[in-house]
N, C-alpha and C positions, 0 to 999 in steps of 0.2 A: 660147065665148070662152075662149083659154088664159092670159088675164091675171087675176090676182089681186091684190087690194089689202089692205093690212094698216096697223095702227096699233100702234106698239110698246107703248103703254099698254092695249092690248086684248087682248095675247098671253096665253094661259094657262099659269100658273106650275105646275111638277111639282117638287117637292122631290127632292133626290139621296137615294139610300138610306143613304149615310153621314151625312146631315145637314149637310154642308158647304157645300151651295149649292142653287141653283134653275136649272132650265133652262126656257126659254119657247120653244118650238118654232114657226118662221115657216112653214118648209114642207118637207115630205118626199116623195120621189118612188121608187116607185110610193106614191101617197096612202095605200093602206092597208098599207103595210109597217111591220115592227118594227124594232128596232135591230139584229136580226141579218141582215135581207134587203133594207134600202134600198139605191138606186142611189146618190142623194145627199140630203143632209140640212142646213138652215140653222137656226140657232137662236142665241139670246141667253143666255148664262149669267151669273148673279151668283153670285161666289164669296165666301164670307163666312168661310172658315177656311181654314188650311193643309190638304192632303191629297193623295193619289194620284189621278190621272186614271184614268178608265176605259180599258182596253185594247179596242182595236177591230182585230182580226186583220184584214188585208187592206184597210183603210181608209187613206186619205190624208187628212190633216187641215191646215186654214188657221185661224189663230186671230188675233184682231185685237183690243187694246184698244179699248174705248169711251170709258170714264171710270173713275176711281178710281186707287188707287196702284200697281197694276199687280201682277204676280206673276213669281216666278223660277221658271223651268221647268227642271227637271234631270232628265235622262235616267238610268236606272238602270245602262245599259251605259257610261255616262260619255261617249258620243258628243257631248252637247251640254249647254250650262249657259247658258240664254238669259233675260235680263230683260226681260219683256214690259212695259215702263215708258213707253213714248211712244204715245199714242193715234194711232189710224189707220195703224199699220205692221204689215202682215200677216206672220206668221211661220208657215212651213210645217213639218210633221214627220210622221211615219209614226205612225198609230194602233197600229201592232204594239208600239211601244216603251212601255216602263212609264215613265211620268213622275210626278214629285212637283212639286206646286205650293206655293210659300211667298209668301204675302202680302207685299209689300214696304212698304205703307204703308195698311194698311185694306182694306176689302173694295173690290171691283172688278166691272165688268160687261165681257163679253167677247163678241165676234161669232163664232161657229163656223161653219165649213164643213167637210163630210164628203164624201167619195166613195169608192165601192167601186171598188178597184183593178182594173183590166181590164175594166171598164165604162165609166167616163167619167172626167174629170178637170176640174178647177176653176181658173180664173183670177179672182183676187181683186186688185181695184185701188181706189184712190181718187180719185175723178175732182174736178177743180177748176174751177169756172168755167164752161168751155166743152168739151166733148169728145165724141167719137163713141165708141160701144161697138160694137165689131164683132157681126155676125150670129152667133147661137147659137141651138141648139134648145131650150135652157133656161136661165134665170138670174134674177137678182134687180138691184132698184135699190132703194137705201134712202137718202134724205135724212137726213144727220147734222146739218149745220148750213146754213142758209139755205133758201129756197124755190126749188124746181127746176120746169123743164118738161122733160118727157121725151117726145119724139116718134119715132114709129116711121116707118120710110120705106116701110112696103108689101113689106119683103122677102119675107116669109111669105104665108099665105092670109088674114091679117087686112088689112083696108084701113089705109091710113096714118092714125095717130091722135095725139093729144097728152094728155097726162097731166099735172097739177099735183102736186108733192109735196111737202108742207110738212115741216119738221124732225120726225124721228121717225116718219116715215111711208114706206110704200114700196110695190112691185109686185114680183109674180114671176110667171113664165112658164113653160110647159112644151109639149111637143109641137107647136111651131111655131117655125121658125127667124125670130128677130126682130132686126133691127139697131136702135140707139138714138141719136139726137142729144140730148145733154142741155146744157142751160146753166142757171146761176143766175139768177133774175131781181131778185136785190135786190144791194145792194153790200154784202154781209158779206164781210169780208177773208179770214174763216176758213171760208168756205162749203166744203162737203165733202159728195161724195156716193158712198156705197160701192157697189160694182158687182161682180156676179159673172155669170160665163160658165160653162156646162157644156156640154163637147163630148166625143162618144165617143171613147174609145181605140181606136187603129188594131187591126184584127182580126189 
């Protein structure tokens, strides 16, 4: 079965070498890949101090603020200066770029998606209340606020099935093309579900 479930509170923490934060990996593909040869990787980072982001040559990145005061992202080449200070608004940039992060108002937690350029690409969206997530051979759903029902339609080899995702829990899948119908089952006006799709780059 290609569907895996996780709870944010149970993710293992790995301190950064520079001591400026902690990363909690959710999923990586291939599963045995290291930081030099993954196809895609999803994680949550806790940024506790100002510092430089690691450079990942040949990798594209999408970062989304989950909570906290946010971070000012400044590229060394001057191409962008972006205030990541609004929760649940994804920001994409090249992992080749040298980026410095300056905390804006205390520490923060960020959702990170990385893809190997030339292998695959990621689409990252925040779903609200009731939406359909298009078929993809790999991806992730993570409930941020509210309780969600996520139902597959049997697009891939797996039969149609339904899963309940409470806040700060999620699922990810790989090696089977699945589409999802997602809807929030409670009345939370701020209900939000992070959704990621990985699709192969055209050859």
